[in-house]
C-alpha positions in Angstrom: 63.9 87.0 52.9 64.1 86.2 56.4 61.4 87.9 58.8 64.5 89.6 60.5 65.9 91.3 57.4 66.0 94.3 55.6 66.6 93.4 51.7 67.7 90.0 52.5 70.3 90.8 55.0 69.8 90.4 58.9 70.0 94.0 60.8 70.8 94.2 64.2 68.6 97.3 64.5 65.4 95.2 63.9 66.8 92.4 66.3 67.3 94.9 69.2 64.2 96.5 68.7 62.4 93.5 68.9 64.0 91.8 71.8 63.7 95.0 73.9 60.2 95.5 72.9 59.6 91.8 73.9 61.2 92.1 77.3 59.7 95.3 78.1 56.1 94.2 77.2 56.3 90.8 78.2 54.3 89.8 75.0 55.4 88.2 71.8 56.6 90.6 69.0 55.0 89.9 65.7 57.1 90.8 62.5 55.7 91.6 59.1 57.8 92.6 56.2 56.1 95.4 54.4 56.8 97.6 51.4 59.8 99.8 52.6 60.6 97.9 55.7 60.0 95.6 58.8 56.9 96.4 61.0 56.8 95.1 64.6 54.0 94.7 66.8 53.3 94.0 70.4 50.3 94.1 72.6 50.9 96.3 75.4 49.8 95.2 79.0 47.2 96.9 81.0 50.1 98.2 83.3 53.8 98.8 82.5 56.1 99.6 85.4 58.4 102.5 85.1 61.4 101.0 84.0 59.5 99.0 81.4 57.9 101.9 80.2 61.2 103.6 80.0 62.4 100.8 77.6 59.3 101.1 75.4 60.2 104.9 74.6 63.4 104.0 74.2 62.4 101.4 71.7 60.2 103.9 69.8 62.9 106.4 69.7 65.1 103.9 67.8 62.5 103.2 65.5 61.7 105.0 62.1 58.3 105.2 62.6 55.9 104.1 65.6 52.3 104.4 66.5 49.8 102.9 69.0 46.4 101.2 68.2 43.5 100.9 70.8 40.9 98.1 69.7 38.4 96.1 71.8 40.9 93.4 72.5 43.2 95.9 73.9 46.3 98.3 73.2 49.0 97.6 70.5 52.3 99.5 69.7 53.9 99.2 66.5 57.1 100.1 65.2 58.5 100.6 61.7 62.1 100.0 60.5 62.9 101.4 57.0 64.4 99.5 54.5 67.5 101.5 53.9 71.0 100.9 53.5 72.1 103.1 56.5 69.8 101.4 58.7 72.3 98.5 58.8 76.1 100.2 58.8 77.7 96.7 58.9 76.6 96.0 55.3 78.3 98.9 53.9 
């Protein structure tokens, strides 16, 4: 499976979320294929402008699940896109 796939098929939803998250945070997005889907993670900068904050909020709204982690190294946002056929409507 590719790192951009759900069940071996490239999914535009995963790509869209990953690109928007990278642009909004200015950070690389890490991708992990996990049981049930794809988890995308990005470090959050100390400050997000209002337009970038709105993009981050739109990204998490498009994800199936999301969360925020605070560590000694900084803040991290993660989103999960579930591995379901309806997530990639072009593959039906």
